[in-house]
C-alpha positions, 0 to 999 in steps of 0.5 A: 479484511482490511477493515476488520484488521484495523478494528483489531488494532493493525496499523501497518500494511505492507504492499508492493507494485508486484502484488496482484499484478499491481492491483494491490496498491490500487485496491488498498488506496481506494479502500483507505481513502479517506476514511482510514488514511490517518489511522494507518501506515502503508509501506509499498515497495518497488524494484530499483537501486534508487529513486531515479531507477524506481521512477523509470518503472512507474 
């Protein structure tokens, strides 16, 4: 699905640690590395009010 999206021009992918019990980030990372890494922008979200709080949940 991601490869077809890239073929059709999608360049922005949204992700979050909470999607698919954390596996979404792992799947996307494995798929995009290294073939598509320079072609797309990935945004991932985490819970927390700042960097220090987010690092505690990592």
